[in-house]
C-alpha angles and dihedrals in degrees: 000000000000126000132201124195121199125186125193137179104217123211116255112269093015098088097106093048090048092051092047093050093045090050093050093048092047092048090051090053091047089055088057098038110036094189093054118112130181137191127191119208135181119218125219087250091058102254121131118231124193122196114196123189115208128188090236144344089256092057091049091051093050097042098054123133095292086077098050135072106288093200091058090045089053091049089054093048091048088063094051123096093186140353100229099187147345116198127179120194144169117239110243100179131003117195102186117190114248112244118204 
């Protein structure tokens, strides 16, 4: 599994539009990559952080923004004050909680 972490500082008053655009983009990617999962978080400092799980690095590299709706991507970026970080990483160990 491969994980990407994105962190954005969203413009004041644009939070709902950002969340809507992020949701739409992530759903479009999920339609192309069934194993993909994404979670959006908000830090105590106000940044938004998305953690996306990909089946592999190769899938991440081939499913980048050129395969998603560019209008929605632009709408997301129009809400962003600053992209604070983009980190890509290989999962070394995954200790999932057992659910009964």
